[in-house]
C-alpha positions as CSV (number, residue, x, y, z in Angstrom):
1,M,-19.7,20.9,-12.1
2,Y,-17.3,21.3,-15.0
3,D,-15.5,24.1,-13.1
4,G,-15.1,21.9,-10.0
5,W,-13.8,19.0,-12.1
6,M,-11.2,21.3,-13.7
7,R,-10.1,22.6,-10.3
8,G,-9.7,19.0,-9.1
9,R,-7.6,18.2,-12.2
10,A,-5.5,21.3,-11.6
11,I,-4.9,20.5,-7.9
12,A,-4.0,16.9,-8.8
13,G,-1.6,18.1,-11.6
14,G,0.1,20.5,-9.2
15,F,0.6,17.8,-6.6
16,L,2.0,15.4,-9.2
17,L,4.4,18.0,-10.5
18,G,5.6,18.5,-6.9
19,L,6.1,14.7,-6.5
20,V,8.1,14.6,-9.8
21,A,10.3,17.4,-8.6
22,L,10.9,15.8,-5.2
23,L,11.8,12.5,-6.7
24,A,14.2,14.1,-9.2
25,A,15.8,16.0,-6.3
26,G,16.2,12.7,-4.3
27,C,13.8,13.5,-1.5
28,A,13.8,9.9,-0.6
29,S,17.5,9.4,0.1
30,G,19.3,6.0,-0.1
31,A,18.3,2.9,-1.9
32,R,16.8,1.2,1.1
33,A,15.8,3.2,4.2
34,S,16.6,1.9,7.7
35,R,13.5,0.2,9.2
36,P,11.6,2.2,11.8
37,E,10.8,0.6,15.1
38,E,7.7,-1.4,14.8
39,D,4.5,0.1,16.1
40,P,2.5,-2.1,18.6
41,S,-0.7,-1.0,16.7
42,S,0.6,-2.4,13.4
43,L,-1.4,-5.0,11.6
44,V,-0.7,-8.6,12.7
45,I,-1.4,-11.2,10.1
46,P,-2.8,-14.3,11.8
47,P,-0.7,-17.5,11.4
48,L,-2.0,-19.6,8.5
49,G,-4.2,-22.5,9.6
50,G,-4.0,-26.2,8.8
51,D,-6.0,-26.0,5.6
52,A,-7.8,-23.5,3.5
53,A,-11.2,-24.6,4.7
54,T,-10.4,-23.9,8.3
55,P,-11.1,-20.4,9.7
56,A,-8.0,-18.5,10.6
57,A,-6.9,-18.8,14.2
58,P,-6.5,-15.8,16.4
59,P,-3.1,-14.1,16.2
60,T,-0.6,-15.9,18.4
61,E,2.7,-14.3,17.3
62,P,4.7,-12.4,19.9
63,P,4.2,-8.6,19.7
64,R,7.5,-8.2,17.8
65,V,6.3,-10.3,14.9
66,R,4.5,-7.6,12.9
67,T,4.4,-6.2,9.4
68,A,5.0,-2.6,8.5
69,L,1.5,-2.4,7.0
70,T,-0.7,-0.8,9.6
71,I,-3.8,-0.4,7.5
72,R,-5.5,-3.5,6.0
73,A,-7.3,-1.5,3.3
74,R,-3.9,-0.7,1.7
75,D,-3.7,-4.2,0.3
76,P,-7.1,-5.2,-1.1
77,R,-5.9,-8.8,-1.5
78,M,-6.3,-9.3,2.2
79,A,-10.1,-9.1,1.9
80,T,-10.2,-12.2,-0.2
81,R,-7.2,-14.2,1.2
82,Q,-8.0,-17.6,2.5
83,P,-5.8,-19.0,5.2
84,R,-3.4,-21.7,4.0
85,S,-0.7,-23.6,5.8
86,R,2.9,-22.6,5.3
87,A,3.7,-26.1,4.1
88,L,1.0,-25.8,1.4
89,L,2.4,-22.4,0.3
90,M,5.9,-23.8,0.1
91,T,4.7,-26.7,-2.0
92,E,2.9,-24.3,-4.3
93,V,5.9,-22.1,-4.7
94,K,8.1,-25.1,-5.5
95,G,5.7,-26.4,-8.1
96,L,5.4,-22.9,-9.7
97,E,9.2,-22.4,-9.7
98,S,9.5,-25.7,-11.6
99,L,6.8,-24.7,-14.0
100,L,8.5,-21.4,-14.6
101,A,11.9,-23.1,-15.2
102,A,10.3,-25.4,-17.8
103,A,8.4,-22.7,-19.6
104,A,9.8,-21.4,-22.9
105,P,10.7,-17.7,-22.9
106,S,8.0,-17.1,-25.6
107,S,5.3,-19.0,-23.7
108,P,2.0,-17.0,-23.4
109,D,1.7,-18.6,-19.9
110,L,4.8,-17.0,-18.5
111,P,3.2,-13.8,-17.1
112,A,0.5,-15.8,-15.4
113,I,3.0,-18.1,-13.8
114,R,5.1,-15.2,-12.6
115,R,2.0,-13.5,-11.2
116,R,1.0,-16.6,-9.3
117,L,4.5,-16.9,-7.9
118,A,4.5,-13.3,-6.8
119,E,1.2,-13.7,-5.0
120,S,2.4,-16.9,-3.3
121,Y,5.6,-15.2,-2.1
122,N,3.6,-12.3,-1.0
123,E,1.4,-14.6,1.2
124,L,4.6,-16.1,2.7
125,A,5.9,-12.6,3.4
126,Y,2.8,-11.7,5.4
127,T,3.2,-14.8,7.6
128,S,6.9,-14.0,8.3
129,S,8.9,-11.3,9.9
130,G,12.3,-9.5,9.6
131,P,14.7,-10.9,7.1
132,D,12.4,-13.8,6.1
133,A,9.6,-11.5,5.1
134,E,12.1,-9.2,3.3
135,R,13.5,-12.1,1.3
136,A,10.0,-13.3,0.3
137,R,9.2,-9.8,-0.9
138,D,12.4,-9.7,-2.8
139,R,11.1,-12.7,-4.8
140,V,7.7,-10.9,-5.2
141,L,9.6,-7.9,-6.7
142,E,11.7,-10.2,-8.9
143,H,8.5,-11.5,-10.6
144,Y,6.6,-8.1,-10.7
145,V,9.6,-6.4,-12.3
146,A,10.0,-9.2,-14.9
147,I,6.3,-8.9,-15.8
148,A,6.5,-5.2,-16.2
149,A,9.7,-5.4,-18.3
150,E,8.9,-8.4,-20.5
151,H,5.1,-8.1,-20.8
152,P,4.3,-4.4,-21.2
153,S,0.8,-5.3,-22.5
154,Y,-0.1,-7.4,-19.5
155,P,-3.8,-6.5,-18.9
156,A,-3.6,-5.9,-15.2
157,M,-0.4,-3.8,-15.3
158,D,-1.9,-1.3,-12.9
159,E,-2.1,-4.0,-10.2
160,I,1.5,-5.1,-11.0
161,V,2.7,-1.5,-10.6
162,Y,0.8,-0.9,-7.3
163,Y,1.7,-4.1,-5.6
164,Q,5.3,-3.7,-6.7
165,G,5.3,-0.3,-5.0
166,L,3.8,-1.8,-1.8
167,A,6.5,-4.5,-1.8
168,Y,9.2,-1.9,-2.2
169,E,7.7,0.2,0.6
170,L,7.5,-2.8,3.0
171,N,11.1,-3.6,2.3
172,G,12.2,-0.1,3.1
173,D,13.1,1.0,-0.5
174,I,11.1,4.2,-0.4
175,T,12.6,5.7,-3.5
176,Q,11.5,2.8,-5.7
177,A,8.1,2.7,-3.9
178,R,7.4,6.3,-4.7
179,K,8.4,5.8,-8.3
180,S,6.0,2.9,-8.6
181,Y,3.1,4.8,-7.0
182,L,3.8,7.8,-9.3
183,R,3.9,5.5,-12.3
184,L,0.5,4.1,-11.4
185,I,-1.1,7.6,-11.0
186,T,0.4,8.9,-14.3
187,E,0.2,5.9,-16.5
188,H,-3.0,4.3,-15.2
189,P,-5.1,7.3,-14.0
190,R,-8.4,5.3,-14.2
191,S,-7.2,2.4,-12.1
192,K,-9.2,1.6,-8.9
193,L,-5.9,1.5,-7.1
194,V,-5.1,5.2,-7.7
195,P,-6.6,6.2,-4.4
196,L,-4.3,3.7,-2.6
197,A,-1.3,5.2,-4.4
198,Y,-2.2,8.7,-3.2
199,F,-2.7,7.3,0.3
200,A,0.7,5.7,0.1
201,F,2.3,9.0,-0.7
202,G,0.4,10.5,2.2
203,E,1.6,7.8,4.6
204,L,5.2,8.3,3.6
205,F,5.0,12.1,4.0
206,F,3.1,11.7,7.3
207,A,5.9,9.5,8.7
208,E,8.6,11.9,7.5
209,A,6.7,14.9,9.0
210,A,7.3,13.5,12.5
211,S,10.8,14.8,12.2
212,D,10.4,17.3,9.4
213,P,7.2,19.4,9.8
214,T,7.5,20.8,6.3
215,K,6.2,17.4,5.0
216,N,2.9,17.9,6.7
217,D,1.6,20.0,3.9
218,L,2.6,17.3,1.3
219,A,0.9,14.7,3.5
220,L,-2.3,16.8,3.6
221,Q,-2.3,17.3,-0.2
222,A,-2.0,13.5,-0.7
223,F,-4.7,12.6,1.7
224,N,-7.0,15.2,0.2
225,Q,-6.4,13.6,-3.2
226,V,-7.6,10.3,-1.8
227,T,-10.9,11.8,-0.8
228,R,-11.3,13.5,-4.2
229,V,-10.8,10.3,-6.2
230,A,-11.9,7.5,-4.0
231,V,-15.5,6.1,-4.3
232,A,-17.8,7.4,-1.6
233,D,-17.9,4.1,0.5
234,E,-14.3,3.0,-0.2
235,P,-12.5,2.0,3.1
236,I,-9.4,4.0,2.2
237,R,-11.5,7.1,2.1
238,A,-12.3,6.8,5.8
239,E,-8.6,6.2,6.5
240,A,-7.7,9.3,4.5
241,L,-10.2,11.4,6.4
242,L,-8.6,10.2,9.7
243,R,-5.1,11.0,8.5
244,T,-6.2,14.4,7.2
245,G,-7.6,15.3,10.6
246,E,-4.4,14.0,12.4
247,T,-2.3,16.0,10.0
248,L,-4.3,19.2,10.6
249,L,-3.9,18.7,14.3
250,R,-0.1,18.5,13.9
251,M,-0.3,21.8,11.9
252,G,-2.3,23.5,14.7
253,R,-5.5,23.7,12.6
254,D,-7.7,22.2,15.3
255,A,-11.0,23.6,14.0
256,E,-10.5,22.1,10.6
257,A,-9.4,18.9,12.1
258,G,-12.6,18.8,14.2
259,R,-14.8,19.3,11.0
260,T,-12.8,16.5,9.3
261,F,-13.4,14.1,12.1
262,E,-17.1,15.0,12.1
263,A,-17.2,14.2,8.4
264,L,-15.5,10.9,9.1
265,R,-17.9,10.0,11.9
266,G,-20.9,10.9,9.8
267,G,-19.8,9.0,6.6
268,F,-18.2,6.0,8.2
269,P,-19.8,5.5,11.7
270,E,-18.7,1.9,12.1
271,S,-15.3,2.0,10.5
272,D,-12.0,1.3,12.2
273,A,-10.8,4.8,11.3
274,T,-13.7,6.4,13.2
275,A,-12.8,4.3,16.3
276,K,-9.3,6.0,16.1
277,I,-10.6,9.6,16.2
278,P,-8.7,11.3,19.0
279,D,-10.5,11.9,22.3
280,G,-12.2,15.2,22.5
281,Y,-13.1,15.3,18.8
């Protein structure tokens, strides 16, 4: 058991060293990447309903109104989000902005106010599209960056770092997203969000591998790390198994891909990931 643990640590260490080298070499070029065409299978956030007690209505946005986040498990806040009207959110944001403006720089409430503002703007971003969503996430980042810089002892810093990375990624700033995910893995190795950070690296490499097949191996390493560190029944583990199989298929390793899909089917028979297993496997 100890030997296996040490091998896992060595594999993770080698992968992290590779990520550091890639970031130092500027593997993610440019401050903000151009946005890819939106995938029709992308996650659609339903429009917010009239009040928080009313169940969310079915999605009614036109197909073009979609977010870049295709896997719900990547943002655990979605599992607990209650639908609220846009008007209610705007009222909340306005009140919190006034509260922030009135707070003294030394106020112990400052990080909590900034966190609530970031979460409210995040909710607005998920109900918007295009420039509107990007502007909302810019405000999310403004408050996350301020918390990290001004309150380094904030107790949930791992969440700040991860959600900061997610906002950067959704806004197309891949370099800063990778830096945030790497910071989470290295500075908060015991965080429950570490598997999601590895998955984020895998997704970024998986997307790049469509035009640069050399990135398939990096994607595979990242997804393998997810399955090593995620809890057995964690939803992101199922998604990582699916992506592992898809990456292996790209690399021509069909037999390994088949075994991976079988493991996914056996471990997560009812998951969304299992439903996406390619025909014939």
